[in-house]
Structure formats: C-alpha cells, structure tokens
mmCIF file of the N, C-alpha and C atoms, coordinates in Angstrom:
data_MODEL
# 
_entry.id   MODEL 
# 
loop_
_atom_site.group_PDB 
_atom_site.id 
_atom_site.type_symbol 
_atom_site.label_atom_id 
_atom_site.label_alt_id 
_atom_site.label_comp_id 
_atom_site.label_asym_id 
_atom_site.label_entity_id 
_atom_site.label_seq_id 
_atom_site.pdbx_PDB_ins_code 
_atom_site.Cartn_x 
_atom_site.Cartn_y 
_atom_site.Cartn_z 
_atom_site.occupancy 
_atom_site.B_iso_or_equiv 
_atom_site.pdbx_formal_charge 
_atom_site.auth_seq_id 
_atom_site.auth_comp_id 
_atom_site.auth_asym_id 
_atom_site.auth_atom_id 
_atom_site.pdbx_PDB_model_num 
ATOM 1   N N  . MET A 1 1  ? 49.717 136.608 150.779 1.00 0.00 ? 1  MET A N  1 
ATOM 2   C CA . MET A 1 1  ? 48.506 136.334 150.043 1.00 0.00 ? 1  MET A CA 1 
ATOM 3   C C  . MET A 1 1  ? 48.233 134.830 150.110 1.00 0.00 ? 1  MET A C  1 
ATOM 4   N N  . ILE A 1 2  ? 46.978 134.487 150.310 1.00 0.00 ? 2  ILE A N  1 
ATOM 5   C CA . ILE A 1 2  ? 46.547 133.085 150.359 1.00 0.00 ? 2  ILE A CA 1 
ATOM 6   C C  . ILE A 1 2  ? 45.522 132.860 149.252 1.00 0.00 ? 2  ILE A C  1 
ATOM 7   N N  . ILE A 1 3  ? 45.706 131.780 148.508 1.00 0.00 ? 3  ILE A N  1 
ATOM 8   C CA . ILE A 1 3  ? 44.751 131.367 147.476 1.00 0.00 ? 3  ILE A CA 1 
ATOM 9   C C  . ILE A 1 3  ? 44.127 130.054 147.923 1.00 0.00 ? 3  ILE A C  1 
ATOM 10  N N  . ASP A 1 4  ? 42.808 130.043 148.000 1.00 0.00 ? 4  ASP A N  1 
ATOM 11  C CA . ASP A 1 4  ? 42.056 128.843 148.373 1.00 0.00 ? 4  ASP A CA 1 
ATOM 12  C C  . ASP A 1 4  ? 41.155 128.491 147.201 1.00 0.00 ? 4  ASP A C  1 
ATOM 13  N N  . LEU A 1 5  ? 41.427 127.350 146.582 1.00 0.00 ? 5  LEU A N  1 
ATOM 14  C CA . LEU A 1 5  ? 40.635 126.918 145.420 1.00 0.00 ? 5  LEU A CA 1 
ATOM 15  C C  . LEU A 1 5  ? 39.479 126.016 145.814 1.00 0.00 ? 5  LEU A C  1 
ATOM 16  N N  . GLY A 1 6  ? 39.150 125.979 147.099 1.00 0.00 ? 6  GLY A N  1 
ATOM 17  C CA . GLY A 1 6  ? 37.996 125.218 147.555 1.00 0.00 ? 6  GLY A CA 1 
ATOM 18  C C  . GLY A 1 6  ? 38.296 123.800 147.985 1.00 0.00 ? 6  GLY A C  1 
ATOM 19  N N  . ASN A 1 7  ? 39.551 123.414 147.987 1.00 0.00 ? 7  ASN A N  1 
ATOM 20  C CA . ASN A 1 7  ? 39.908 122.076 148.446 1.00 0.00 ? 7  ASN A CA 1 
ATOM 21  C C  . ASN A 1 7  ? 39.796 122.031 149.966 1.00 0.00 ? 7  ASN A C  1 
ATOM 22  N N  . LYS A 1 8  ? 39.298 120.934 150.496 1.00 0.00 ? 8  LYS A N  1 
ATOM 23  C CA . LYS A 1 8  ? 39.082 120.776 151.933 1.00 0.00 ? 8  LYS A CA 1 
ATOM 24  C C  . LYS A 1 8  ? 40.388 120.771 152.723 1.00 0.00 ? 8  LYS A C  1 
ATOM 25  N N  . TYR A 1 9  ? 41.492 120.336 152.102 1.00 0.00 ? 9  TYR A N  1 
ATOM 26  C CA . TYR A 1 9  ? 42.726 120.078 152.836 1.00 0.00 ? 9  TYR A CA 1 
ATOM 27  C C  . TYR A 1 9  ? 43.877 121.042 152.584 1.00 0.00 ? 9  TYR A C  1 
ATOM 28  N N  . ILE A 1 10 ? 43.954 121.629 151.399 1.00 0.00 ? 10 ILE A N  1 
ATOM 29  C CA . ILE A 1 10 ? 45.127 122.442 151.068 1.00 0.00 ? 10 ILE A CA 1 
ATOM 30  C C  . ILE A 1 10 ? 44.758 123.828 150.557 1.00 0.00 ? 10 ILE A C  1 
ATOM 31  N N  . GLN A 1 11 ? 45.708 124.737 150.709 1.00 0.00 ? 11 GLN A N  1 
ATOM 32  C CA . GLN A 1 11 ? 45.623 126.073 150.133 1.00 0.00 ? 11 GLN A CA 1 
ATOM 33  C C  . GLN A 1 11 ? 47.038 126.497 149.755 1.00 0.00 ? 11 GLN A C  1 
ATOM 34  N N  . PHE A 1 12 ? 47.159 127.633 149.103 1.00 0.00 ? 12 PHE A N  1 
ATOM 35  C CA . PHE A 1 12 ? 48.451 128.087 148.608 1.00 0.00 ? 12 PHE A CA 1 
ATOM 36  C C  . PHE A 1 12 ? 48.772 129.453 149.195 1.00 0.00 ? 12 PHE A C  1 
ATOM 37  N N  . GLU A 1 13 ? 50.010 129.590 149.685 1.00 0.00 ? 13 GLU A N  1 
ATOM 38  C CA . GLU A 1 13 ? 50.455 130.839 150.289 1.00 0.00 ? 13 GLU A CA 1 
ATOM 39  C C  . GLU A 1 13 ? 51.647 131.384 149.508 1.00 0.00 ? 13 GLU A C  1 
ATOM 40  N N  . LEU A 1 14 ? 51.563 132.655 149.149 1.00 0.00 ? 14 LEU A N  1 
ATOM 41  C CA . LEU A 1 14 ? 52.642 133.296 148.408 1.00 0.00 ? 14 LEU A CA 1 
ATOM 42  C C  . LEU A 1 14 ? 53.843 133.505 149.325 1.00 0.00 ? 14 LEU A C  1 
ATOM 43  N N  . LEU A 1 15 ? 55.000 132.993 148.913 1.00 0.00 ? 15 LEU A N  1 
ATOM 44  C CA . LEU A 1 15 ? 56.231 133.148 149.687 1.00 0.00 ? 15 LEU A CA 1 
ATOM 45  C C  . LEU A 1 15 ? 57.102 134.274 149.151 1.00 0.00 ? 15 LEU A C  1 
ATOM 46  N N  . ASN A 1 16 ? 57.113 134.427 147.816 1.00 0.00 ? 16 ASN A N  1 
ATOM 47  C CA . ASN A 1 16 ? 57.990 135.423 147.206 1.00 0.00 ? 16 ASN A CA 1 
ATOM 48  C C  . ASN A 1 16 ? 57.435 135.811 145.839 1.00 0.00 ? 16 ASN A C  1 
ATOM 49  N N  . ASP A 1 17 ? 57.568 137.094 145.514 1.00 0.00 ? 17 ASP A N  1 
ATOM 50  C CA . ASP A 1 17 ? 57.154 137.598 144.203 1.00 0.00 ? 17 ASP A CA 1 
ATOM 51  C C  . ASP A 1 17 ? 58.237 138.547 143.707 1.00 0.00 ? 17 ASP A C  1 
ATOM 52  N N  . THR A 1 18 ? 58.941 138.119 142.650 1.00 0.00 ? 18 THR A N  1 
ATOM 53  C CA . THR A 1 18 ? 60.030 138.942 142.118 1.00 0.00 ? 18 THR A CA 1 
ATOM 54  C C  . THR A 1 18 ? 59.530 139.965 141.101 1.00 0.00 ? 18 THR A C  1 
ATOM 55  N N  . GLY A 1 19 ? 58.264 139.896 140.753 1.00 0.00 ? 19 GLY A N  1 
ATOM 56  C CA . GLY A 1 19 ? 57.737 140.724 139.683 1.00 0.00 ? 19 GLY A CA 1 
ATOM 57  C C  . GLY A 1 19 ? 57.691 139.965 138.368 1.00 0.00 ? 19 GLY A C  1 
ATOM 58  N N  . LYS A 1 20 ? 58.607 138.999 138.219 1.00 0.00 ? 20 LYS A N  1 
ATOM 59  C CA . LYS A 1 20 ? 58.619 138.145 137.028 1.00 0.00 ? 20 LYS A CA 1 
ATOM 60  C C  . LYS A 1 20 ? 58.032 136.777 137.335 1.00 0.00 ? 20 LYS A C  1 
ATOM 61  N N  . THR A 1 21 ? 58.387 136.221 138.484 1.00 0.00 ? 21 THR A N  1 
ATOM 62  C CA . THR A 1 21 ? 57.886 134.908 138.888 1.00 0.00 ? 21 THR A CA 1 
ATOM 63  C C  . THR A 1 21 ? 57.520 134.941 140.370 1.00 0.00 ? 21 THR A C  1 
ATOM 64  N N  . GLN A 1 22 ? 56.800 133.912 140.779 1.00 0.00 ? 22 GLN A N  1 
ATOM 65  C CA . GLN A 1 22 ? 56.369 133.795 142.165 1.00 0.00 ? 22 GLN A CA 1 
ATOM 66  C C  . GLN A 1 22 ? 56.770 132.434 142.731 1.00 0.00 ? 22 GLN A C  1 
ATOM 67  N N  . VAL A 1 23 ? 56.847 132.377 144.045 1.00 0.00 ? 23 VAL A N  1 
ATOM 68  C CA . VAL A 1 23 ? 57.076 131.118 144.753 1.00 0.00 ? 23 VAL A CA 1 
ATOM 69  C C  . VAL A 1 23 ? 55.910 130.948 145.715 1.00 0.00 ? 23 VAL A C  1 
ATOM 70  N N  . TRP A 1 24 ? 55.265 129.790 145.641 1.00 0.00 ? 24 TRP A N  1 
ATOM 71  C CA . TRP A 1 24 ? 54.098 129.496 146.461 1.00 0.00 ? 24 TRP A CA 1 
ATOM 72  C C  . TRP A 1 24 ? 54.341 128.256 147.307 1.00 0.00 ? 24 TRP A C  1 
ATOM 73  N N  . SER A 1 25 ? 53.788 128.260 148.499 1.00 0.00 ? 25 SER A N  1 
ATOM 74  C CA . SER A 1 25 ? 53.816 127.092 149.372 1.00 0.00 ? 25 SER A CA 1 
ATOM 75  C C  . SER A 1 25 ? 52.449 126.429 149.330 1.00 0.00 ? 25 SER A C  1 
ATOM 76  N N  . CYS A 1 26 ? 52.435 125.111 149.206 1.00 0.00 ? 26 CYS A N  1 
ATOM 77  C CA . CYS A 1 26 ? 51.209 124.337 149.326 1.00 0.00 ? 26 CYS A CA 1 
ATOM 78  C C  . CYS A 1 26 ? 51.115 123.949 150.805 1.00 0.00 ? 26 CYS A C  1 
ATOM 79  N N  . VAL A 1 27 ? 50.035 124.376 151.470 1.00 0.00 ? 27 VAL A N  1 
ATOM 80  C CA . VAL A 1 27 ? 49.938 124.263 152.924 1.00 0.00 ? 27 VAL A CA 1 
ATOM 81  C C  . VAL A 1 27 ? 48.709 123.452 153.320 1.00 0.00 ? 27 VAL A C  1 
ATOM 82  N N  . ASN A 1 28 ? 48.888 122.561 154.295 1.00 0.00 ? 28 ASN A N  1 
ATOM 83  C CA . ASN A 1 28 ? 47.777 121.827 154.886 1.00 0.00 ? 28 ASN A CA 1 
ATOM 84  C C  . ASN A 1 28 ? 46.946 122.803 155.711 1.00 0.00 ? 28 ASN A C  1 
ATOM 85  N N  . LYS A 1 29 ? 45.652 122.877 155.442 1.00 0.00 ? 29 LYS A N  1 
ATOM 86  C CA . LYS A 1 29 ? 44.782 123.844 156.111 1.00 0.00 ? 29 LYS A CA 1 
ATOM 87  C C  . LYS A 1 29 ? 44.674 123.609 157.615 1.00 0.00 ? 29 LYS A C  1 
ATOM 88  N N  . SER A 1 30 ? 44.626 122.366 158.035 1.00 0.00 ? 30 SER A N  1 
ATOM 89  C CA . SER A 1 30 ? 44.393 122.115 159.462 1.00 0.00 ? 30 SER A CA 1 
ATOM 90  C C  . SER A 1 30 ? 45.665 122.204 160.294 1.00 0.00 ? 30 SER A C  1 
ATOM 91  N N  . SER A 1 31 ? 46.791 121.759 159.760 1.00 0.00 ? 31 SER A N  1 
ATOM 92  C CA . SER A 1 31 ? 48.025 121.754 160.552 1.00 0.00 ? 31 SER A CA 1 
ATOM 93  C C  . SER A 1 31 ? 48.952 122.929 160.244 1.00 0.00 ? 31 SER A C  1 
ATOM 94  N N  . GLY A 1 32 ? 48.769 123.561 159.089 1.00 0.00 ? 32 GLY A N  1 
ATOM 95  C CA . GLY A 1 32 ? 49.667 124.624 158.666 1.00 0.00 ? 32 GLY A CA 1 
ATOM 96  C C  . GLY A 1 32 ? 50.979 124.107 158.102 1.00 0.00 ? 32 GLY A C  1 
ATOM 97  N N  . LYS A 1 33 ? 51.114 122.780 157.962 1.00 0.00 ? 33 LYS A N  1 
ATOM 98  C CA . LYS A 1 33 ? 52.345 122.171 157.469 1.00 0.00 ? 33 LYS A CA 1 
ATOM 99  C C  . LYS A 1 33 ? 52.575 122.515 155.998 1.00 0.00 ? 33 LYS A C  1 
ATOM 100 N N  . ASP A 1 34 ? 53.821 122.886 155.691 1.00 0.00 ? 34 ASP A N  1 
ATOM 101 C CA . ASP A 1 34 ? 54.236 123.127 154.320 1.00 0.00 ? 34 ASP A CA 1 
ATOM 102 C C  . ASP A 1 34 ? 54.396 121.781 153.628 1.00 0.00 ? 34 ASP A C  1 
ATOM 103 N N  . LEU A 1 35 ? 53.619 121.534 152.581 1.00 0.00 ? 35 LEU A N  1 
ATOM 104 C CA . LEU A 1 35 ? 53.626 120.247 151.888 1.00 0.00 ? 35 LEU A CA 1 
ATOM 105 C C  . LEU A 1 35 ? 54.531 120.224 150.667 1.00 0.00 ? 35 LEU A C  1 
ATOM 106 N N  . GLY A 1 36 ? 54.821 121.385 150.135 1.00 0.00 ? 36 GLY A N  1 
ATOM 107 C CA . GLY A 1 36 ? 55.649 121.469 148.944 1.00 0.00 ? 36 GLY A CA 1 
ATOM 108 C C  . GLY A 1 36 ? 55.668 122.888 148.419 1.00 0.00 ? 36 GLY A C  1 
ATOM 109 N N  . THR A 1 37 ? 56.410 123.091 147.342 1.00 0.00 ? 37 THR A N  1 
ATOM 110 C CA . THR A 1 37 ? 56.598 124.427 146.797 1.00 0.00 ? 37 THR A CA 1 
ATOM 111 C C  . THR A 1 37 ? 56.324 124.432 145.304 1.00 0.00 ? 37 THR A C  1 
ATOM 112 N N  . ILE A 1 38 ? 55.632 125.472 144.862 1.00 0.00 ? 38 ILE A N  1 
ATOM 113 C CA . ILE A 1 38 ? 55.417 125.705 143.439 1.00 0.00 ? 38 ILE A CA 1 
ATOM 114 C C  . ILE A 1 38 ? 56.268 126.897 143.061 1.00 0.00 ? 38 ILE A C  1 
ATOM 115 N N  . GLN A 1 39 ? 57.154 126.686 142.077 1.00 0.00 ? 39 GLN A N  1 
ATOM 116 C CA . GLN A 1 39 ? 58.030 127.770 141.655 1.00 0.00 ? 39 GLN A CA 1 
ATOM 117 C C  . GLN A 1 39 ? 58.372 127.621 140.182 1.00 0.00 ? 39 GLN A C  1 
ATOM 118 N N  . TRP A 1 40 ? 58.867 128.715 139.610 1.00 0.00 ? 40 TRP A N  1 
ATOM 119 C CA . TRP A 1 40 ? 59.238 128.733 138.208 1.00 0.00 ? 40 TRP A CA 1 
ATOM 120 C C  . TRP A 1 40 ? 60.490 127.894 137.990 1.00 0.00 ? 40 TRP A C  1 
ATOM 121 N N  . TYR A 1 41 ? 60.457 127.022 136.983 1.00 0.00 ? 41 TYR A N  1 
ATOM 122 C CA . TYR A 1 41 ? 61.610 126.220 136.601 1.00 0.00 ? 41 TYR A CA 1 
ATOM 123 C C  . TYR A 1 41 ? 62.025 126.666 135.202 1.00 0.00 ? 41 TYR A C  1 
ATOM 124 N N  . GLY A 1 42 ? 63.071 127.472 135.159 1.00 0.00 ? 42 GLY A N  1 
ATOM 125 C CA . GLY A 1 42 ? 63.490 128.111 133.916 1.00 0.00 ? 42 GLY A CA 1 
ATOM 126 C C  . GLY A 1 42 ? 63.823 127.150 132.792 1.00 0.00 ? 42 GLY A C  1 
ATOM 127 N N  . ALA A 1 43 ? 64.443 126.022 133.112 1.00 0.00 ? 43 ALA A N  1 
ATOM 128 C CA . ALA A 1 43 ? 64.831 125.063 132.075 1.00 0.00 ? 43 ALA A CA 1 
ATOM 129 C C  . ALA A 1 43 ? 63.616 124.545 131.303 1.00 0.00 ? 43 ALA A C  1 
ATOM 130 N N  . TRP A 1 44 ? 62.480 124.440 131.991 1.00 0.00 ? 44 TRP A N  1 
ATOM 131 C CA . TRP A 1 44 ? 61.261 123.956 131.334 1.00 0.00 ? 44 TRP A CA 1 
ATOM 132 C C  . TRP A 1 44 ? 60.317 125.095 130.972 1.00 0.00 ? 44 TRP A C  1 
ATOM 133 N N  . ARG A 1 45 ? 60.671 126.324 131.396 1.00 0.00 ? 45 ARG A N  1 
ATOM 134 C CA . ARG A 1 45 ? 59.860 127.523 131.141 1.00 0.00 ? 45 ARG A CA 1 
ATOM 135 C C  . ARG A 1 45 ? 58.412 127.350 131.607 1.00 0.00 ? 45 ARG A C  1 
ATOM 136 N N  . GLN A 1 46 ? 58.272 126.851 132.839 1.00 0.00 ? 46 GLN A N  1 
ATOM 137 C CA . GLN A 1 46 ? 56.950 126.678 133.430 1.00 0.00 ? 46 GLN A CA 1 
ATOM 138 C C  . GLN A 1 46 ? 57.070 126.519 134.942 1.00 0.00 ? 46 GLN A C  1 
ATOM 139 N N  . TYR A 1 47 ? 55.941 126.698 135.623 1.00 0.00 ? 47 TYR A N  1 
ATOM 140 C CA . TYR A 1 47 ? 55.904 126.442 137.060 1.00 0.00 ? 47 TYR A CA 1 
ATOM 141 C C  . TYR A 1 47 ? 55.859 124.937 137.299 1.00 0.00 ? 47 TYR A C  1 
ATOM 142 N N  . THR A 1 48 ? 56.557 124.492 138.341 1.00 0.00 ? 48 THR A N  1 
ATOM 143 C CA . THR A 1 48 ? 56.577 123.082 138.705 1.00 0.00 ? 48 THR A CA 1 
ATOM 144 C C  . THR A 1 48 ? 56.342 122.945 140.200 1.00 0.00 ? 48 THR A C  1 
ATOM 145 N N  . TYR A 1 49 ? 56.073 121.725 140.630 1.00 0.00 ? 49 TYR A N  1 
ATOM 146 C CA . TYR A 1 49 ? 55.803 121.444 142.038 1.00 0.00 ? 49 TYR A CA 1 
ATOM 147 C C  . TYR A 1 49 ? 56.937 120.605 142.620 1.00 0.00 ? 49 TYR A C  1 
ATOM 148 N N  . LEU A 1 50 ? 57.544 121.099 143.683 1.00 0.00 ? 50 LEU A N  1 
ATOM 149 C CA . LEU A 1 50 ? 58.578 120.368 144.407 1.00 0.00 ? 50 LEU A CA 1 
ATOM 150 C C  . LEU A 1 50 ? 57.924 119.765 145.639 1.00 0.00 ? 50 LEU A C  1 
ATOM 151 N N  . VAL A 1 51 ? 57.843 118.468 145.677 1.00 0.00 ? 51 VAL A N  1 
ATOM 152 C CA . VAL A 1 51 ? 57.144 117.760 146.753 1.00 0.00 ? 51 VAL A CA 1 
ATOM 153 C C  . VAL A 1 51 ? 57.952 117.834 148.037 1.00 0.00 ? 51 VAL A C  1 
ATOM 154 N N  . GLY A 1 52 ? 57.264 118.169 149.124 1.00 0.00 ? 52 GLY A N  1 
ATOM 155 C CA . GLY A 1 52 ? 57.903 118.194 150.431 1.00 0.00 ? 52 GLY A CA 1 
ATOM 156 C C  . GLY A 1 52 ? 58.089 116.793 150.983 1.00 0.00 ? 52 GLY A C  1 
ATOM 157 N N  . ARG A 1 53 ? 58.963 116.681 151.948 1.00 0.00 ? 53 ARG A N  1 
ATOM 158 C CA . ARG A 1 53 ? 59.254 115.397 152.570 1.00 0.00 ? 53 ARG A CA 1 
ATOM 159 C C  . ARG A 1 53 ? 58.041 114.890 153.346 1.00 0.00 ? 53 ARG A C  1 
ATOM 160 N N  . ASN A 1 54 ? 57.769 113.602 153.218 1.00 0.00 ? 54 ASN A N  1 
ATOM 161 C CA . ASN A 1 54 ? 56.678 112.934 153.941 1.00 0.00 ? 54 ASN A CA 1 
ATOM 162 C C  . ASN A 1 54 ? 55.310 113.558 153.675 1.00 0.00 ? 54 ASN A C  1 
ATOM 163 N N  . SER A 1 55 ? 55.092 113.967 152.445 1.00 0.00 ? 55 SER A N  1 
ATOM 164 C CA . SER A 1 55 ? 53.801 114.532 152.062 1.00 0.00 ? 55 SER A CA 1 
ATOM 165 C C  . SER A 1 55 ? 52.970 113.470 151.360 1.00 0.00 ? 55 SER A C  1 
ATOM 166 N N  . GLU A 1 56 ? 51.686 113.433 151.684 1.00 0.00 ? 56 GLU A N  1 
ATOM 167 C CA . GLU A 1 56 ? 50.762 112.505 151.034 1.00 0.00 ? 56 GLU A CA 1 
ATOM 168 C C  . GLU A 1 56 ? 49.599 113.294 150.465 1.00 0.00 ? 56 GLU A C  1 
ATOM 169 N N  . TYR A 1 57 ? 49.072 112.809 149.337 1.00 0.00 ? 57 TYR A N  1 
ATOM 170 C CA . TYR A 1 57 ? 48.002 113.521 148.655 1.00 0.00 ? 57 TYR A CA 1 
ATOM 171 C C  . TYR A 1 57 ? 46.942 112.535 148.175 1.00 0.00 ? 57 TYR A C  1 
ATOM 172 N N  . ASN A 1 58 ? 45.692 112.966 148.248 1.00 0.00 ? 58 ASN A N  1 
ATOM 173 C CA . ASN A 1 58 ? 44.646 112.191 147.599 1.00 0.00 ? 58 ASN A CA 1 
ATOM 174 C C  . ASN A 1 58 ? 44.431 112.771 146.203 1.00 0.00 ? 58 ASN A C  1 
ATOM 175 N N  . ASN A 1 59 ? 43.562 112.135 145.424 1.00 0.00 ? 59 ASN A N  1 
ATOM 176 C CA . ASN A 1 59 ? 43.367 112.594 144.050 1.00 0.00 ? 59 ASN A CA 1 
ATOM 177 C C  . ASN A 1 59 ? 42.818 114.016 143.988 1.00 0.00 ? 59 ASN A C  1 
ATOM 178 N N  . GLY A 1 60 ? 41.989 114.398 144.937 1.00 0.00 ? 60 GLY A N  1 
ATOM 179 C CA . GLY A 1 60 ? 41.448 115.759 144.961 1.00 0.00 ? 60 GLY A CA 1 
ATOM 180 C C  . GLY A 1 60 ? 42.536 116.798 145.190 1.00 0.00 ? 60 GLY A C  1 
ATOM 181 N N  . CYS A 1 61 ? 43.467 116.502 146.083 1.00 0.00 ? 61 CYS A N  1 
ATOM 182 C CA . CYS A 1 61 ? 44.583 117.424 146.335 1.00 0.00 ? 61 CYS A CA 1 
ATOM 183 C C  . CYS A 1 61 ? 45.464 117.546 145.098 1.00 0.00 ? 61 CYS A C  1 
ATOM 184 N N  . LEU A 1 62 ? 45.756 116.428 144.461 1.00 0.00 ? 62 LEU A N  1 
ATOM 185 C CA . LEU A 1 62 ? 46.578 116.467 143.253 1.00 0.00 ? 62 LEU A CA 1 
ATOM 186 C C  . LEU A 1 62 ? 45.901 117.265 142.143 1.00 0.00 ? 62 LEU A C  1 
ATOM 187 N N  . GLU A 1 63 ? 44.591 117.111 142.008 1.00 0.00 ? 63 GLU A N  1 
ATOM 188 C CA . GLU A 1 63 ? 43.847 117.885 141.013 1.00 0.00 ? 63 GLU A CA 1 
ATOM 189 C C  . GLU A 1 63 ? 43.913 119.376 141.326 1.00 0.00 ? 63 GLU A C  1 
ATOM 190 N N  . THR A 1 64 ? 43.827 119.737 142.603 1.00 0.00 ? 64 THR A N  1 
ATOM 191 C CA . THR A 1 64 ? 43.898 121.141 143.004 1.00 0.00 ? 64 THR A CA 1 
ATOM 192 C C  . THR A 1 64 ? 45.273 121.719 142.731 1.00 0.00 ? 64 THR A C  1 
ATOM 193 N N  . ILE A 1 65 ? 46.320 120.962 143.023 1.00 0.00 ? 65 ILE A N  1 
ATOM 194 C CA . ILE A 1 65 ? 47.687 121.415 142.739 1.00 0.00 ? 65 ILE A CA 1 
ATOM 195 C C  . ILE A 1 65 ? 47.861 121.616 141.239 1.00 0.00 ? 65 ILE A C  1 
ATOM 196 N N  . LEU A 1 66 ? 47.399 120.676 140.443 1.00 0.00 ? 66 LEU A N  1 
ATOM 197 C CA . LEU A 1 66 ? 47.489 120.793 138.986 1.00 0.00 ? 66 LEU A CA 1 
ATOM 198 C C  . LEU A 1 66 ? 46.719 122.016 138.488 1.00 0.00 ? 66 LEU A C  1 
ATOM 199 N N  . LYS A 1 67 ? 45.537 122.231 139.013 1.00 0.00 ? 67 LYS A N  1 
ATOM 200 C CA . LYS A 1 67 ? 44.725 123.386 138.618 1.00 0.00 ? 67 LYS A CA 1 
ATOM 201 C C  . LYS A 1 67 ? 45.472 124.693 138.924 1.00 0.00 ? 67 LYS A C  1 
ATOM 202 N N  . PHE A 1 68 ? 46.094 124.754 140.094 1.00 0.00 ? 68 PHE A N  1 
ATOM 203 C CA . PHE A 1 68 ? 46.820 125.960 140.485 1.00 0.00 ? 68 PHE A CA 1 
ATOM 204 C C  . PHE A 1 68 ? 48.042 126.180 139.586 1.00 0.00 ? 68 PHE A C  1 
ATOM 205 N N  . ILE A 1 69 ? 48.799 125.127 139.308 1.00 0.00 ? 69 ILE A N  1 
ATOM 206 C CA . ILE A 1 69 ? 49.960 125.245 138.420 1.00 0.00 ? 69 ILE A CA 1 
ATOM 207 C C  . ILE A 1 69 ? 49.521 125.681 137.024 1.00 0.00 ? 69 ILE A C  1 
ATOM 208 N N  . ASN A 1 70 ? 48.442 125.118 136.526 1.00 0.00 ? 70 ASN A N  1 
ATOM 209 C CA . ASN A 1 70 ? 47.935 125.505 135.204 1.00 0.00 ? 70 ASN A CA 1 
ATOM 210 C C  . ASN A 1 70 ? 47.548 126.984 135.182 1.00 0.00 ? 70 ASN A C  1 
ATOM 211 N N  . MET A 1 71 ? 46.940 127.471 136.275 1.00 0.00 ? 71 MET A N  1 
ATOM 212 C CA . MET A 1 71 ? 46.585 128.891 136.371 1.00 0.00 ? 71 MET A CA 1 
ATOM 213 C C  . MET A 1 71 ? 47.834 129.762 136.305 1.00 0.00 ? 71 MET A C  1 
ATOM 214 N N  . LEU A 1 72 ? 48.863 129.397 137.068 1.00 0.00 ? 72 LEU A N  1 
ATOM 215 C CA . LEU A 1 72 ? 50.100 130.179 137.075 1.00 0.00 ? 72 LEU A CA 1 
ATOM 216 C C  . LEU A 1 72 ? 50.777 130.160 135.709 1.00 0.00 ? 72 LEU A C  1 
ATOM 217 N N  . ASN A 1 73 ? 50.837 128.989 135.076 1.00 0.00 ? 73 ASN A N  1 
ATOM 218 C CA . ASN A 1 73 ? 51.471 128.887 133.760 1.00 0.00 ? 73 ASN A CA 1 
ATOM 219 C C  . ASN A 1 73 ? 50.706 129.685 132.711 1.00 0.00 ? 73 ASN A C  1 
ATOM 220 N N  . LYS A 1 74 ? 49.396 129.648 132.773 1.00 0.00 ? 74 LYS A N  1 
ATOM 221 C CA . LYS A 1 74 ? 48.584 130.414 131.825 1.00 0.00 ? 74 LYS A CA 1 
ATOM 222 C C  . LYS A 1 74 ? 48.822 131.912 132.029 1.00 0.00 ? 74 LYS A C  1 
ATOM 223 N N  . GLU A 1 75 ? 48.835 132.351 133.275 1.00 0.00 ? 75 GLU A N  1 
ATOM 224 C CA . GLU A 1 75 ? 49.074 133.761 133.584 1.00 0.00 ? 75 GLU A CA 1 
ATOM 225 C C  . GLU A 1 75 ? 50.452 134.199 133.098 1.00 0.00 ? 75 GLU A C  1 
ATOM 226 N N  . LYS A 1 76 ? 51.449 133.362 133.299 1.00 0.00 ? 76 LYS A N  1 
ATOM 227 C CA . LYS A 1 76 ? 52.819 133.680 132.885 1.00 0.00 ? 76 LYS A CA 1 
ATOM 228 C C  . LYS A 1 76 ? 52.888 133.833 131.362 1.00 0.00 ? 76 LYS A C  1 
ATOM 229 N N  . ARG A 1 77 ? 52.228 132.978 130.633 1.00 0.00 ? 77 ARG A N  1 
ATOM 230 C CA . ARG A 1 77 ? 52.249 133.047 129.168 1.00 0.00 ? 77 ARG A CA 1 
ATOM 231 C C  . ARG A 1 77 ? 51.557 134.317 128.671 1.00 0.00 ? 77 ARG A C  1 
ATOM 232 N N  . ILE A 1 78 ? 50.506 134.738 129.352 1.00 0.00 ? 78 ILE A N  1 
ATOM 233 C CA . ILE A 1 78 ? 49.791 135.955 128.972 1.00 0.00 ? 78 ILE A CA 1 
ATOM 234 C C  . ILE A 1 78 ? 50.678 137.181 129.181 1.00 0.00 ? 78 ILE A C  1 
ATOM 235 N N  . LEU A 1 79 ? 51.465 137.170 130.265 1.00 0.00 ? 79 LEU A N  1 
ATOM 236 C CA . LEU A 1 79 ? 52.304 138.302 130.601 1.00 0.00 ? 79 LEU A CA 1 
ATOM 237 C C  . LEU A 1 79 ? 53.551 138.402 129.734 1.00 0.00 ? 79 LEU A C  1 
ATOM 238 N N  . GLN A 1 80 ? 53.962 137.324 129.103 1.00 0.00 ? 80 GLN A N  1 
ATOM 239 C CA . GLN A 1 80 ? 55.211 137.338 128.308 1.00 0.00 ? 80 GLN A CA 1 
ATOM 240 C C  . GLN A 1 80 ? 55.015 138.037 126.996 1.00 0.00 ? 80 GLN A C  1 
# 
C-alpha cells in the first residue's frame, strides 16, 4: 500500500502490518530511495520516525512526515 499526501518529493509505503501496529517507509518519489522508517515505539506509546542515512529534507517534507505520523498516532488512539 502506498500513501501519497500530495508532497512533490515523498510518499509512504507500507512495509509491515501486524494488525496492532504498522511499519512504513518514507520514499523519495523520483529515485525510490528509502529515506527513513515510521514505526511504533512502545516506550513512548506512539509512532516515531527513524531517519535514514544521508537523508535531507526541506520544510515541506518535514511537514508531510509530521502530518503522516499524527494521522497514524490518532488512528492508533482511536483503535485502543
């Protein structure tokens, strides 16, 4: 599954779904490069972003990543 929030440069691809939590890859649209991973961090009880090596972001990309994490966290709270 691919989620595109309208950002020119990045989109999110589902890597794993356990039924309880999901793991998503943040992917560069033009190169297909994996930029980082969004996954559940149990100690903080929320989804977090693990930055990939040599990844750069502009403010629009960071806003899109934040928007996506907020969506996942909101969905998780509704399901609990």
